[in-house]
PDB file of N, H, CA, C and O in Angstrom:
ATOM      1  N   MET A   1     -11.761  -0.617 -15.611  1.00  0.00           N
ATOM      2  CA  MET A   1     -12.034   0.522 -15.885  1.00  0.00           C
ATOM      3  C   MET A   1     -13.148   0.714 -16.909  1.00  0.00           C
ATOM      4  O   MET A   1     -13.221  -0.090 -17.838  1.00  0.00           O
ATOM      5  N   ALA A   2     -13.980   1.669 -16.816  1.00  0.00           N
ATOM      6  H   ALA A   2     -13.921   2.322 -16.061  1.00  0.00           H
ATOM      7  CA  ALA A   2     -14.861   1.766 -17.712  1.00  0.00           C
ATOM      8  C   ALA A   2     -14.443   2.250 -19.101  1.00  0.00           C
ATOM      9  O   ALA A   2     -13.302   2.704 -19.180  1.00  0.00           O
ATOM     10  N   ASP A   3     -15.206   2.223 -20.232  1.00  0.00           N
ATOM     11  H   ASP A   3     -16.133   1.854 -20.168  1.00  0.00           H
ATOM     12  CA  ASP A   3     -14.603   2.545 -21.654  1.00  0.00           C
ATOM     13  C   ASP A   3     -13.968   4.122 -21.742  1.00  0.00           C
ATOM     14  O   ASP A   3     -13.027   4.431 -22.473  1.00  0.00           O
ATOM     15  N   ASP A   4     -14.641   4.984 -20.896  1.00  0.00           N
ATOM     16  H   ASP A   4     -15.405   4.733 -20.302  1.00  0.00           H
ATOM     17  CA  ASP A   4     -14.211   6.446 -21.092  1.00  0.00           C
ATOM     18  C   ASP A   4     -12.998   6.606 -20.316  1.00  0.00           C
ATOM     19  O   ASP A   4     -12.456   7.710 -20.380  1.00  0.00           O
ATOM     20  N   THR A   5     -12.423   5.625 -19.528  1.00  0.00           N
ATOM     21  H   THR A   5     -12.863   4.729 -19.476  1.00  0.00           H
ATOM     22  CA  THR A   5     -11.459   6.008 -18.465  1.00  0.00           C
ATOM     23  C   THR A   5     -10.042   5.827 -19.178  1.00  0.00           C
ATOM     24  O   THR A   5      -9.653   4.704 -19.497  1.00  0.00           O
ATOM     25  N   THR A   6      -9.279   6.986 -19.419  1.00  0.00           N
ATOM     26  H   THR A   6      -9.595   7.899 -19.160  1.00  0.00           H
ATOM     27  CA  THR A   6      -7.876   6.903 -20.001  1.00  0.00           C
ATOM     28  C   THR A   6      -6.788   6.923 -18.756  1.00  0.00           C
ATOM     29  O   THR A   6      -6.917   7.588 -17.728  1.00  0.00           O
ATOM     30  N   SER A   7      -5.706   6.059 -19.074  1.00  0.00           N
ATOM     31  H   SER A   7      -5.601   5.519 -19.909  1.00  0.00           H
ATOM     32  CA  SER A   7      -4.647   6.082 -18.281  1.00  0.00           C
ATOM     33  C   SER A   7      -3.550   6.626 -18.928  1.00  0.00           C
ATOM     34  O   SER A   7      -3.350   6.285 -20.094  1.00  0.00           O
ATOM     35  N   ARG A   8      -2.668   7.553 -18.290  1.00  0.00           N
ATOM     36  H   ARG A   8      -2.831   7.830 -17.343  1.00  0.00           H
ATOM     37  CA  ARG A   8      -1.440   8.096 -19.177  1.00  0.00           C
ATOM     38  C   ARG A   8      -0.108   8.123 -18.117  1.00  0.00           C
ATOM     39  O   ARG A   8      -0.060   8.540 -16.959  1.00  0.00           O
ATOM     40  N   CYS A   9       0.789   7.611 -18.831  1.00  0.00           N
ATOM     41  H   CYS A   9       0.751   7.273 -19.771  1.00  0.00           H
ATOM     42  CA  CYS A   9       1.975   7.763 -18.225  1.00  0.00           C
ATOM     43  C   CYS A   9       2.738   9.077 -18.220  1.00  0.00           C
ATOM     44  O   CYS A   9       3.306   9.477 -19.237  1.00  0.00           O
ATOM     45  N   LEU A  10       2.751   9.802 -16.980  1.00  0.00           N
ATOM     46  H   LEU A  10       2.290   9.478 -16.154  1.00  0.00           H
ATOM     47  CA  LEU A  10       3.590  11.113 -16.812  1.00  0.00           C
ATOM     48  C   LEU A  10       4.744  11.183 -17.376  1.00  0.00           C
ATOM     49  O   LEU A  10       5.135  12.278 -17.780  1.00  0.00           O
ATOM     50  N   SER A  11       5.526  10.045 -17.524  1.00  0.00           N
ATOM     51  H   SER A  11       5.209   9.155 -17.196  1.00  0.00           H
ATOM     52  CA  SER A  11       7.029  10.142 -17.726  1.00  0.00           C
ATOM     53  C   SER A  11       7.274   9.932 -19.399  1.00  0.00           C
ATOM     54  O   SER A  11       8.250  10.503 -19.885  1.00  0.00           O
ATOM     55  N   CYS A  12       6.597   9.303 -20.081  1.00  0.00           N
ATOM     56  H   CYS A  12       5.805   8.838 -19.686  1.00  0.00           H
ATOM     57  CA  CYS A  12       6.805   8.887 -21.415  1.00  0.00           C
ATOM     58  C   CYS A  12       5.666   9.430 -22.241  1.00  0.00           C
ATOM     59  O   CYS A  12       5.872   9.758 -23.409  1.00  0.00           O
ATOM     60  N   GLY A  13       4.427   9.545 -21.668  1.00  0.00           N
ATOM     61  H   GLY A  13       4.259   9.279 -20.719  1.00  0.00           H
ATOM     62  CA  GLY A  13       3.177   9.907 -22.622  1.00  0.00           C
ATOM     63  C   GLY A  13       2.461   8.564 -23.102  1.00  0.00           C
ATOM     64  O   GLY A  13       1.507   8.609 -23.878  1.00  0.00           O
ATOM     65  N   PHE A  14       3.007   7.285 -22.566  1.00  0.00           N
ATOM     66  H   PHE A  14       3.782   7.248 -21.935  1.00  0.00           H
ATOM     67  CA  PHE A  14       2.160   6.054 -23.088  1.00  0.00           C
ATOM     68  C   PHE A  14       0.681   6.332 -22.742  1.00  0.00           C
ATOM     69  O   PHE A  14       0.442   6.848 -21.651  1.00  0.00           O
ATOM     70  N   GLU A  15      -0.194   6.071 -23.469  1.00  0.00           N
ATOM     71  H   GLU A  15       0.000   5.652 -24.356  1.00  0.00           H
ATOM     72  CA  GLU A  15      -1.760   6.370 -22.892  1.00  0.00           C
ATOM     73  C   GLU A  15      -2.437   5.284 -23.744  1.00  0.00           C
ATOM     74  O   GLU A  15      -2.009   4.911 -24.836  1.00  0.00           O
ATOM     75  N   THR A  16      -3.775   4.713 -22.999  1.00  0.00           N
ATOM     76  H   THR A  16      -4.122   5.015 -22.112  1.00  0.00           H
ATOM     77  CA  THR A  16      -4.457   4.120 -23.378  1.00  0.00           C
ATOM     78  C   THR A  16      -5.875   3.798 -22.542  1.00  0.00           C
ATOM     79  O   THR A  16      -6.018   4.265 -21.412  1.00  0.00           O
ATOM     80  N   THR A  17      -6.719   3.127 -23.047  1.00  0.00           N
ATOM     81  H   THR A  17      -6.603   2.747 -23.964  1.00  0.00           H
ATOM     82  CA  THR A  17      -8.209   2.976 -22.389  1.00  0.00           C
ATOM     83  C   THR A  17      -8.338   1.434 -21.720  1.00  0.00           C
ATOM     84  O   THR A  17      -9.160   1.080 -20.874  1.00  0.00           O
ATOM     85  N   SER A  18      -7.405   0.717 -22.278  1.00  0.00           N
ATOM     86  H   SER A  18      -6.738   1.004 -22.965  1.00  0.00           H
ATOM     87  CA  SER A  18      -7.456  -0.516 -21.816  1.00  0.00           C
ATOM     88  C   SER A  18      -6.668  -1.075 -20.473  1.00  0.00           C
ATOM     89  O   SER A  18      -5.437  -1.093 -20.463  1.00  0.00           O
ATOM     90  N   ARG A  19      -7.349  -1.475 -19.477  1.00  0.00           N
ATOM     91  H   ARG A  19      -8.349  -1.461 -19.485  1.00  0.00           H
ATOM     92  CA  ARG A  19      -6.592  -1.778 -18.169  1.00  0.00           C
ATOM     93  C   ARG A  19      -5.355  -2.904 -18.679  1.00  0.00           C
ATOM     94  O   ARG A  19      -4.183  -2.813 -18.313  1.00  0.00           O
ATOM     95  N   ASP A  20      -5.837  -3.866 -19.509  1.00  0.00           N
ATOM     96  H   ASP A  20      -6.789  -3.940 -19.806  1.00  0.00           H
ATOM     97  CA  ASP A  20      -4.947  -4.902 -19.652  1.00  0.00           C
ATOM     98  C   ASP A  20      -3.520  -4.332 -20.361  1.00  0.00           C
ATOM     99  O   ASP A  20      -2.567  -5.100 -20.499  1.00  0.00           O
ATOM    100  N   ASP A  21      -3.465  -3.208 -20.709  1.00  0.00           N
ATOM    101  H   ASP A  21      -4.239  -2.585 -20.597  1.00  0.00           H
ATOM    102  CA  ASP A  21      -2.118  -2.879 -21.459  1.00  0.00           C
ATOM    103  C   ASP A  21      -1.192  -2.639 -20.332  1.00  0.00           C
ATOM    104  O   ASP A  21      -0.023  -2.996 -20.476  1.00  0.00           O
ATOM    105  N   TRP A  22      -1.582  -2.055 -19.176  1.00  0.00           N
ATOM    106  H   TRP A  22      -2.532  -1.765 -19.059  1.00  0.00           H
ATOM    107  CA  TRP A  22      -0.791  -1.703 -17.951  1.00  0.00           C
ATOM    108  C   TRP A  22      -0.270  -3.176 -17.292  1.00  0.00           C
ATOM    109  O   TRP A  22      -0.810  -4.268 -17.470  1.00  0.00           O
ATOM    110  N   GLU A  23       0.830  -2.917 -16.550  1.00  0.00           N
ATOM    111  H   GLU A  23       1.269  -2.030 -16.406  1.00  0.00           H
ATOM    112  CA  GLU A  23       1.440  -3.869 -15.747  1.00  0.00           C
ATOM    113  C   GLU A  23       1.415  -3.396 -14.216  1.00  0.00           C
ATOM    114  O   GLU A  23       1.276  -2.194 -13.988  1.00  0.00           O
ATOM    115  N   THR A  24       1.540  -4.269 -13.208  1.00  0.00           N
ATOM    116  H   THR A  24       1.653  -5.245 -13.393  1.00  0.00           H
ATOM    117  CA  THR A  24       1.456  -3.803 -11.922  1.00  0.00           C
ATOM    118  C   THR A  24       3.143  -4.504 -11.157  1.00  0.00           C
ATOM    119  O   THR A  24       3.771  -5.530 -11.415  1.00  0.00           O
ATOM    120  N   VAL A  25       3.351  -3.575 -10.343  1.00  0.00           N
ATOM    121  H   VAL A  25       2.841  -2.741 -10.133  1.00  0.00           H
ATOM    122  CA  VAL A  25       4.529  -4.082  -9.331  1.00  0.00           C
ATOM    123  C   VAL A  25       4.194  -3.913  -7.948  1.00  0.00           C
ATOM    124  O   VAL A  25       3.454  -3.007  -7.563  1.00  0.00           O
ATOM    125  N   GLU A  26       4.698  -4.727  -7.222  1.00  0.00           N
ATOM    126  H   GLU A  26       5.299  -5.463  -7.534  1.00  0.00           H
ATOM    127  CA  GLU A  26       4.709  -4.581  -5.795  1.00  0.00           C
ATOM    128  C   GLU A  26       5.706  -3.360  -5.278  1.00  0.00           C
ATOM    129  O   GLU A  26       6.833  -3.222  -5.753  1.00  0.00           O
ATOM    130  N   ALA A  27       5.205  -2.554  -4.327  1.00  0.00           N
ATOM    131  H   ALA A  27       4.290  -2.667  -3.941  1.00  0.00           H
ATOM    132  CA  ALA A  27       5.986  -1.785  -3.713  1.00  0.00           C
ATOM    133  C   ALA A  27       5.691  -1.882  -2.253  1.00  0.00           C
ATOM    134  O   ALA A  27       4.901  -1.070  -1.771  1.00  0.00           O
ATOM    135  N   PRO A  28       6.269  -2.833  -1.468  1.00  0.00           N
ATOM    136  CA  PRO A  28       5.977  -2.418  -0.028  1.00  0.00           C
ATOM    137  C   PRO A  28       6.456  -1.230   0.509  1.00  0.00           C
ATOM    138  O   PRO A  28       7.568  -0.826   0.167  1.00  0.00           O
ATOM    139  N   PRO A  29       5.824  -0.658   1.245  1.00  0.00           N
ATOM    140  CA  PRO A  29       4.532  -0.818   2.057  1.00  0.00           C
ATOM    141  C   PRO A  29       3.105  -0.500   1.334  1.00  0.00           C
ATOM    142  O   PRO A  29       2.039  -0.878   1.820  1.00  0.00           O
ATOM    143  N   LEU A  30       3.208   0.262   0.082  1.00  0.00           N
ATOM    144  H   LEU A  30       4.074   0.570  -0.312  1.00  0.00           H
ATOM    145  CA  LEU A  30       2.269   0.785  -0.741  1.00  0.00           C
ATOM    146  C   LEU A  30       1.220  -0.215  -1.258  1.00  0.00           C
ATOM    147  O   LEU A  30       0.002  -0.033  -1.282  1.00  0.00           O
ATOM    148  N   GLY A  31       1.945  -1.381  -1.695  1.00  0.00           N
ATOM    149  H   GLY A  31       2.934  -1.529  -1.675  1.00  0.00           H
ATOM    150  CA  GLY A  31       1.182  -2.475  -2.135  1.00  0.00           C
ATOM    151  C   GLY A  31       1.393  -2.341  -3.746  1.00  0.00           C
ATOM    152  O   GLY A  31       2.398  -1.860  -4.270  1.00  0.00           O
ATOM    153  N   ALA A  32       0.319  -2.828  -4.392  1.00  0.00           N
ATOM    154  H   ALA A  32      -0.497  -3.218  -3.966  1.00  0.00           H
ATOM    155  CA  ALA A  32       0.418  -2.934  -6.139  1.00  0.00           C
ATOM    156  C   ALA A  32       0.278  -1.385  -6.474  1.00  0.00           C
ATOM    157  O   ALA A  32      -0.467  -0.541  -5.976  1.00  0.00           O
ATOM    158  N   LEU A  33       1.098  -1.299  -7.334  1.00  0.00           N
ATOM    159  H   LEU A  33       1.704  -1.985  -7.738  1.00  0.00           H
ATOM    160  CA  LEU A  33       1.045   0.094  -8.325  1.00  0.00           C
ATOM    161  C   LEU A  33       1.132  -0.232  -9.691  1.00  0.00           C
ATOM    162  O   LEU A  33       1.775  -1.216 -10.056  1.00  0.00           O
ATOM    163  N   THR A  34       0.451   0.621 -10.602  1.00  0.00           N
ATOM    164  H   THR A  34      -0.071   1.421 -10.306  1.00  0.00           H
ATOM    165  CA  THR A  34       0.144   0.664 -11.785  1.00  0.00           C
ATOM    166  C   THR A  34       1.557   0.805 -12.291  1.00  0.00           C
ATOM    167  O   THR A  34       2.333   1.482 -11.616  1.00  0.00           O
ATOM    168  N   GLN A  35       1.973   0.246 -13.395  1.00  0.00           N
ATOM    169  H   GLN A  35       1.343  -0.304 -13.944  1.00  0.00           H
ATOM    170  CA  GLN A  35       3.426   0.305 -14.054  1.00  0.00           C
ATOM    171  C   GLN A  35       3.261   0.494 -15.653  1.00  0.00           C
ATOM    172  O   GLN A  35       2.486  -0.160 -16.350  1.00  0.00           O
ATOM    173  N   CYS A  36       4.084   1.453 -16.078  1.00  0.00           N
ATOM    174  H   CYS A  36       4.714   1.985 -15.511  1.00  0.00           H
ATOM    175  CA  CYS A  36       3.843   1.590 -17.520  1.00  0.00           C
ATOM    176  C   CYS A  36       4.703   0.574 -18.344  1.00  0.00           C
ATOM    177  O   CYS A  36       5.893   0.462 -18.046  1.00  0.00           O
ATOM    178  N   PRO A  37       4.144  -0.214 -19.420  1.00  0.00           N
ATOM    179  CA  PRO A  37       4.700  -1.076 -19.868  1.00  0.00           C
ATOM    180  C   PRO A  37       5.773  -0.707 -20.876  1.00  0.00           C
ATOM    181  O   PRO A  37       6.488  -1.562 -21.398  1.00  0.00           O
ATOM    182  N   GLU A  38       5.879   0.815 -21.182  1.00  0.00           N
ATOM    183  H   GLU A  38       5.298   1.510 -20.758  1.00  0.00           H
ATOM    184  CA  GLU A  38       6.674   1.333 -22.135  1.00  0.00           C
ATOM    185  C   GLU A  38       8.138   1.654 -21.214  1.00  0.00           C
ATOM    186  O   GLU A  38       9.245   1.176 -21.464  1.00  0.00           O
ATOM    187  N   CYS A  39       7.860   2.420 -20.303  1.00  0.00           N
ATOM    188  H   CYS A  39       6.961   2.809 -20.100  1.00  0.00           H
ATOM    189  CA  CYS A  39       9.278   3.059 -19.536  1.00  0.00           C
ATOM    190  C   CYS A  39       9.277   2.297 -18.052  1.00  0.00           C
ATOM    191  O   CYS A  39      10.300   2.430 -17.380  1.00  0.00           O
ATOM    192  N   GLY A  40       8.482   1.724 -17.657  1.00  0.00           N
ATOM    193  H   GLY A  40       7.651   1.616 -18.202  1.00  0.00           H
ATOM    194  CA  GLY A  40       8.549   1.095 -16.473  1.00  0.00           C
ATOM    195  C   GLY A  40       8.252   2.081 -15.113  1.00  0.00           C
ATOM    196  O   GLY A  40       8.491   1.676 -13.976  1.00  0.00           O
ATOM    197  N   SER A  41       7.756   3.292 -15.365  1.00  0.00           N
ATOM    198  H   SER A  41       7.561   3.621 -16.289  1.00  0.00           H
ATOM    199  CA  SER A  41       7.530   4.421 -14.680  1.00  0.00           C
ATOM    200  C   SER A  41       6.108   4.015 -13.885  1.00  0.00           C
ATOM    201  O   SER A  41       5.186   3.476 -14.496  1.00  0.00           O
ATOM    202  N   THR A  42       6.032   4.343 -12.406  1.00  0.00           N
ATOM    203  H   THR A  42       6.781   4.781 -11.909  1.00  0.00           H
ATOM    204  CA  THR A  42       4.664   4.424 -11.740  1.00  0.00           C
ATOM    205  C   THR A  42       3.972   5.635 -11.704  1.00  0.00           C
ATOM    206  O   THR A  42       2.997   5.815 -10.974  1.00  0.00           O
ATOM    207  N   ASP A  43       4.449   6.501 -12.486  1.00  0.00           N
ATOM    208  H   ASP A  43       5.241   6.355 -13.078  1.00  0.00           H
ATOM    209  CA  ASP A  43       3.847   7.877 -12.491  1.00  0.00           C
ATOM    210  C   ASP A  43       2.686   7.926 -13.302  1.00  0.00           C
ATOM    211  O   ASP A  43       2.820   8.502 -14.381  1.00  0.00           O
ATOM    212  N   VAL A  44       1.454   7.397 -12.995  1.00  0.00           N
ATOM    213  H   VAL A  44       1.346   6.929 -12.118  1.00  0.00           H
ATOM    214  CA  VAL A  44       0.477   7.224 -13.874  1.00  0.00           C
ATOM    215  C   VAL A  44      -0.813   8.197 -13.514  1.00  0.00           C
ATOM    216  O   VAL A  44      -1.118   8.594 -12.390  1.00  0.00           O
ATOM    217  N   TYR A  45      -1.331   8.412 -14.470  1.00  0.00           N
ATOM    218  H   TYR A  45      -1.083   8.089 -15.383  1.00  0.00           H
ATOM    219  CA  TYR A  45      -2.709   9.575 -14.285  1.00  0.00           C
ATOM    220  C   TYR A  45      -3.623   8.825 -14.956  1.00  0.00           C
ATOM    221  O   TYR A  45      -3.449   8.402 -16.099  1.00  0.00           O
ATOM    222  N   THR A  46      -4.730   8.616 -14.194  1.00  0.00           N
ATOM    223  H   THR A  46      -4.871   8.959 -13.265  1.00  0.00           H
ATOM    224  CA  THR A  46      -5.898   8.014 -14.755  1.00  0.00           C
ATOM    225  C   THR A  46      -7.164   9.015 -14.602  1.00  0.00           C
ATOM    226  O   THR A  46      -7.463   9.414 -13.477  1.00  0.00           O
ATOM    227  N   ARG A  47      -7.835   9.382 -15.633  1.00  0.00           N
ATOM    228  H   ARG A  47      -7.592   9.058 -16.547  1.00  0.00           H
ATOM    229  CA  ARG A  47      -9.098  10.269 -15.611  1.00  0.00           C
ATOM    230  C   ARG A  47     -10.313   9.633 -16.321  1.00  0.00           C
ATOM    231  O   ARG A  47     -10.116   8.636 -17.017  1.00  0.00           O
ATOM    232  N   GLY A  48     -11.336  10.053 -16.215  1.00  0.00           N
ATOM    233  H   GLY A  48     -11.496  10.862 -15.651  1.00  0.00           H
ATOM    234  CA  GLY A  48     -12.502   9.249 -16.774  1.00  0.00           C
ATOM    235  C   GLY A  48     -13.614   9.709 -16.210  1.00  0.00           C
ATOM    236  O   GLY A  48     -14.704   9.215 -16.502  1.00  0.00           O
TER     237      GLY A  48
END
């Protein structure tokens, strides 16, 4: 992610610009999804 890209969890509001702060989870057949480290939600919005 670029420095000006921000990702936010739509469930709990966790927000960060660092890609390293997010986790991933495998969800077949979708593949890898971004997962919030605070609440475990995969409902994440990225803007930048």
